N, C-alpha and C positions, 0 to 999 in steps of 0.2 A: 771780449777783452779789449784793452786799450792798445796792446802791442802784439806783434807777431814775430816769430823767429824765422827769418828768411835765409835760405841757403844761397850764398853768394861768394864767388871766388874760392870755392872749396871749403868755406867755413860757414858758421851760422851768425847772422847779424840780427839783433833785435831792433825793430823799427815800429813806428806808429802804424796802426791798422789803416789809417787814412792814406798812407804812402804805399800800401800794397797794390800791385797792378795785376791784371790778368797775365798768366804765364809764369808768375813767380812760383818758386818751390818753397813750401812752408813745412817746417818740422814741428811735430806735436808730440808731447810726452804724456804719460798717464796722469790723469787727474786734471789736465788742462782743458779749457774751453776752446773749441775750434774757432779761429777768428773770422774766416770767410768761407765761401763755398768752393769746392774743388773736387778733384778726382785722385784717388789714392794711387801713388806710384810705387812705393815700397812699404812693406810691413803689413801687419794685420792688427785688428783691435776690435773692441766692442764699444759702440757709441750709444750714449744715453740720449735718445731723441724724444723723450717724453714731453719736452716743452712744445714740440710741434704736433706730435701724434697722440699724446696722452697715454701711450703704451709704456709701461714701466720697465719691460724687459729690454736690456740693451741689444742693439742690432749689430751683428757681426759685419765687419768691413774688411775687404781684402783688395788686392790690386785690381783696379778698374772700377771699384765701388765709388759712389758719389757720397761726399760728406757735406754737411750743411753748417754754415756759420752760426754760432750761438749754442750748438749742441756740445755735450761734454764727452771727452775721451776717457773711458773708464780703465782700460787695461794696458794694451800694447802701445809702443811708440811707432810712428809711421811718418812718412812724408807724402805730401800731396801737391798737385799742380792747381793753382788758382784758376777757376773757370768763371767766377762772377764776383764782383765787388759792388759796394754801394747800393744804389737803387735797384740794381739787377739781381741782387741776392734773394734767396727764397724768403728769408726773414723780413726783408724790406717789402717784398711783395705782399706778405701776409699782413704786415702792419698797414700797408696801403689799402688792402681789401677791407680790413676792419674799420679803418677811418672812413672809407667811402660808404660802407654799409651803415655805420652808426650815424653818418651825416645824411643819409638818404631818407626818403619819405615813403611809407607804405601807402597804398591806395586808401586804406581805412583812415589814414591821417588826414587826407583831403576831405573826407566826410566830417571829421572832427573840426577841421578848419572852417568848413561851410557852416556848421552848426554854430561855431563861435562867432562867425561873421553876422549871423542873424540874431544870436543870443545877446550880444552886447547892446545893440540899439534898443532891444526890448527891455533889458534891465534898466537902461537909462530912463526909458519912459515909465517903468514901474516905480523907479525912485522918485521921479517928478510927481506922479500921481499920489504916491505915499505922502510926500511933503504936503501936497495940496489938501489931501483928506485930513491929515493931522492938524494942519493949520486952521481948517474950517471947523473940525469936530472936537478938538481938544478943549478941555475945560480950563486948564491952567497952563501957562507958558507954551502956547501953541507953536511958536517959532522954534523954540528949543527942542520940543518933542518931535516936531515935524522934521527938523534938521537931523536929529539923532537917528530917527527911524530911516530916513532917506540914506544917510551914511551907512547905517547897518545893512541896508539892502545892497548897496554898492560893494561893501566889503565882503559880505557872505556870498555874493554872486560872482566874485572875482574868479574868472574861469581857469584858475591854476590847475585844478584837478583835471579838467577837460584837456588842457594843453599838455599835461604830463602823461595822460592816459596811454597814448601810443608811443611817444619817444622813449619813455623809461622802459617799457616792455621790449621795444626793439633793441635798445642798447644792452639790456640784460640777456636777451635771447641770443644776440650775435656773440656775446662773450661766452655764454653757455655752449654755443655751438663750437666755438674755437677750442674750448676746453675738451670737447668730445671729438675733436679732429674734423669738424665740419665747418667750412668757411662759407658764409652766405654773403653774396655781393651787395645786397641792398634790401630795403623794406619791401619792394614789390616782389622780389624773388622769395622772400620769407613768407609773404602772404599767399602766393600762388602754390608754393610747395605743399601746403596743407590741403589743397583741393585735388591733389593728384589721385587719379583712379586707375591709371595704367602705367606700368614701368617697362620701358623698352631697354634691353641690355645688349650692348655689343659683346661679342664673345672674347676675342683675343685681348688679353690684358685687363679684362673686366671680370668676366666669369672665370676665365683661366688666369694663371699667374703672369702670363706675358713673358715667361722665361723659357722659351722653347729650346729644344736640343735636337740635333740631327741624329736620327736613329737608323736610317737606311740610305744607301747610295748605290746607284747602278749607272754605269757609264757605257756608252756605245761608241766604240772606236777610239777612245782615249783612256788613259789611266785615271783612276779615281782622283789622284792628286792633281793631275792636269785639269780635270773638270772642276774640282773644288777651288783651284787657283783662279779660274775664270769667274766662277760664281762669287767668290769672296771679293774679287776686284769690283764686280758689278755692284754688289750689295754694300760696299764700303761707303757709298754715297746715300744710303737709305737709313731712315729712322725706325723702320718697321722691326718688331721683335723677331720675325723670321730671319731678317738680315743679320741681326745680332747673333742668332744661333749659328748661321753659316760662318760668320767671321770667327766665332769662338772655336768651331771645329777646325778651321784653317790654322788658327794659332796653336791649337793642341797638337796638330800634326807638323808644326814648324814650317808651314807653307808661306812663302813671301807673297804679299798682296800688292799687285801692281795698280796703276792709276786707271780710272774710268773716265771717259768723255761722253758727251751727248747723253748724259743720264736722264731718264724720265721714269718717274714713278707713276704707274697706272693704277689708281685706286680701285680696289676690289679685284684686281687681276694679277698684278706682279710688277716687274720692272724691266726696262730696256736700256741698253747702253752699249758703248763700244769699248772693248778691251783688246789691247794690242792690235788695233785695226780691224777687229772682227766684231760683228753685231752679236750681242748676247741677249737672249730673252729668258727670263725665269719667272714662272708663275703657274696659273691654272691652265687648263686645256684651252679655254677661250682666248687667252693671250696669244697662244701659238696658232690656233686655228684661224684667227682673224688675219694672220700673215700667210695663210695657205700652207701651214706646216701640220702634217698629220701626226697625231699622237697615238695612233692605233697600235704600233709595235709595243708600246708600254702601257696600254690601257688596262689590260688584265692585271698587271702588277699594281697599278695605281688603285684599282678598285679593291684589291685585296688589302692594301695598306689602309684605305679609307674605312673598310669594314672593321679594322682593328683600331679605329679611332685615331689613326695617324693621318697627317695632312700630306698628300702627294704634291710635289712641286716639279713640273716639267722644265727641262732646260733645252734650249735650241741655240746653235751657234751657226751664224751665217746661213740661216734659212733651213738648217737641217736639224732634226731631232738628235740631241747629244746625250741625253740621260734623264734620270729621275732620282729625286731624293725624297725622303720622308722626314717630317719634322713633328715632334711631339711637344705638347704644352699641357702640363697638369692643371686640373681645376683647382682653384683656391680652396683651401680647407674650410673657409667660412661661407663659401657660396651656397652650398645646399641648405644650411641652416638659415641664411639670410633670405633665400628665395622662399623657404617654407614660411617664414614670418610674414613676408609680403602677401603670400596667398592666404594665410590665416587672417590677415587684416582686410581681406576682400579686394586686394589689388590684382588687376589683370597683368600677368607677366609674359613678355614676349622676348625671345632672343633673335637678334638679327646678325647675320654673318655672310661674308663673301665666300665662305668655305663651301665645300661640296655637301650634299644632303646627308650622306652616310655619316661623315664625321660630325656634322652639326647635330644629327639625331642622337648619336651616342653621348655627346657632351650634354645635351639637354636632358636626356634620361637620367644621367648620373646627378646632374644639378637639380633635378626636380622641376624643371621649367616646363610650363604648360604648352607653349607653342613656339615654333621656330620658323623663321623665314630665311631660307638658305640661298646661296648663290646670288646675293643681292649686292649691287654696286652702291656708291654713296647716294646717287639720285634715287635709287630704289629704297634706301633707308628713309630718305625724306618722304617718299611716296607712302611708305608704311605708316610713318608718324601722321601724315595728313589723313590717311584712311581711318586711323584710330580716332583722330580728332573729329572727323566727319561723323563717326559713329557715336559721338557724344562723350568720349573719354577726355579727361584732362591728363596729358601725357608728360611723363618725365623720361628723358633720354639719357642713359648712362653710358659713357664711352671714355676712351683715352687716346684715340688716334686722330690723325688728320682726316681720315675718311669718315669719322664720326661727327666732325664739326658742323657740316651742313644740317644734319638731322638734329643735333643739339640746338642749333639756332632756330630750327623750325618748331621744336617741341615747346610746350608751355613752360617747362623747367628743364634746363640743361644741367647735367651733373657730370663733372669731370673727376676721374680718378687721379689723385695727386701725382702719380708717377707718369701721367700722360704727357703728350706733346704740348708745347706752348700754345698752338692754335686751338687745341681742344679746351685747354684751361681758359683761354681768352673767350671762347664762344659760350662758356658755361655760365650758369647763374649760381651754382654751388660747386665747391671744390672739396673733395674728400682727401684729407691729409694721410689717412691710412688706406692702403690699397686693398680694401675689402668692401663687400656690399652691405655690411651692417650699417655703414654710414648713410645709405639710402633711406633705410627705415628711421634712422636717427634724425635725418634732415626733415622727413615728413612729420615725425612725431614732435620735433621741436617747433615746427611751423604751427601745428595744431594747438600745442600748448601755448605758444605765444599769442595766437589769434584769440584763444579762449581768454587769456589774461587781458588782452586789449579790450575785448567786449565787456568783461567784468568791470574793468576800470571805467569805461564809458558809461556803463549802466549805473555804477555807483555815483559818478559825477552827475548824471542826469537826475537820479533819485534825490541826491543831496540838494541840488538846486530847486527841484520841484517842492521839496519839503521846507528847505531853509528860507527861501525868498519870501513866501507868505508869512512865515513866523516872524522874520525880521521886519516885515512891513507892518506887523501888529494885528493880524487877523484873529489871533487867540486872545488879544487883550480884552475885548468886551466880554468874552466867555469865561476865561480863566485868569485874567489879569497877567498873562505872560507877555513880556516884551523884551527882546534882546537888545542889550546895549551894544555900541560899536566894538567894545572890548571883547564881549562874548562872541560877536559875529566874526571878529578876526581870529579868535581861538578856534571856532568851528571851521573857518576857511583853512587854517593851517592843518587842522586835524584831517580834513578831507584830502589835502595834498599828501600828507604823510601816509594815509591809508592807501592811496593809489601807488605811491612809491613802494610801500611795504608789500603790496600785492604783486607788483612787478618783480621784486626781489625773490619771491617764491620760485621764480623760474630757475634760479641758480641751483636748486636741488630737485627740479622737476624730473620725472621719469620720461625718457624719450622713447620708450617702447610703445608700439602701436597696439591698441586693444584688438581682441579677436572680433571679427565681423560675425554678425548673427546669420548672414546669408550672403552668398556670392551674387554679384550683380549680373554677370553673364559668363557662362561657361565657354571656354575657348576650345574645348576638345573637339568640337565639330568643325572647326575652321580647317579648310583644306586648300583654299586658294590664297596665294600671296599676290601682292601688287606687281604690276608690270610683268607678269608671267613668271615670276620667281617661284621656286619650290617652297611651299608652306607645308610643314609636317608637324605632327604632335609627338611628344616624348613617348607616348604609349605605342607608337608605331615603330619603335626601334627594333623590335624583334625579340625573340626569347633567348638568343644565344648569350654566352658570357661576354662581357665587354671589359677590356683592359682599362687601366686608369685612363680617364679621358684626355685626349690630346687634340689640340685644335689649331686651326689656321684661319686666316681671313684678312686680306689686306684692305 
């Protein structure tokens, strides 16, 4: 929209969208298009985000939910605080990604450019030879016939089809991807995605929903509210989904959240900071044990929670064990189906997590994932990606957090879930606008369809020139009396370009589903060793007991 309704001085003022700044309060009514990005302060509604995600079902928004500029408010009225305007907005970032992708060059384009660089001088020489042969051998009007044949060669050999073969397919493919909620950053990423043979998945926020909730809390020497207040203050500086769960529980209990200083996020382990002058540590056992804090008094309870697919989080205050809480994170409803499709397509699927082995094993079994590397830090994720690459796999790393960014940068293709952190999105080659793993198979399927189309275009351009140039030069004239005039040569040249563009446009309706593989390249069920001493387990080893809805952790 061109204008926005801003709350100022107790009333609403309509101003140009260009004048809106971060921190402004915007009022939106049913049926209106949301002008800028923000966070809902009051009210609830259902928002049509189909322009971004392709999903036709409106998304429910409530206090604390993020809204995106350009989407449509369907039902309720609400107010939101502006968090991003102009180039910082989600829509602007998508437009920028699309522009960069469509302006980039796939490696296969460089091949076409090299061929064109050799092809043009050869055609010039063929045209000269054609003129000379006709000038010498023609019975009547040798100059006219020679000139016409030489011009026909130059026209029919105009490398338009070859020049259009890759860019048109790239442009249509990136548009088709955006329509499906898959943003590809460039031609190189599009080409590499089709070669992927192994998919590495982060757990929290990727396989799981990334919306964990506190399920259990045990305090030593303090009330539960006192412990929760310290934890909420510490986690107020963190972006991790587990921190969000702790903050949400504190708000539900009406517990005030104080400030934190000297905050440090320790990827794969937890967080450290000072609250009210006291050092607070929250995370896995390794975070506390490295500071000489024993977790044995709560080890048994933590193991029980982990066996029920809950994530135990230890808490220490001023060097003493202070409590334990458990956090649950449901698996995304689409994860199991998406993983099954990957496996049917012959892809090797691995889940990496900083979580403990028991929780990771339960999540993997429910999601149908073949192999798990548990208890792994960010550098361990990088090592696992390197190990797979050394084994001959082309690796795609899918993640959403800061701790996934190094592995995504190391992988052949980095895929970020759209709800992920800015660092993860920046490190990725592909961004999924919908937070589900179906987008992974769509990205690979789109890449394979695009590369197939590019090869078809290049093949057609090659065959057209191999057949067309000799005919234009007059090789059939002595045998069949066939000679192309420059007018017919120009028509043939235009037809070849139209054919290439038409073939590229077929990608707009191409299926992005991956075909079933006739055989698996390598079974992962025998893998037992993970890199750097981390626990590597298989889903089949989860045990025979009943498992509750899978809940997960992993910083």
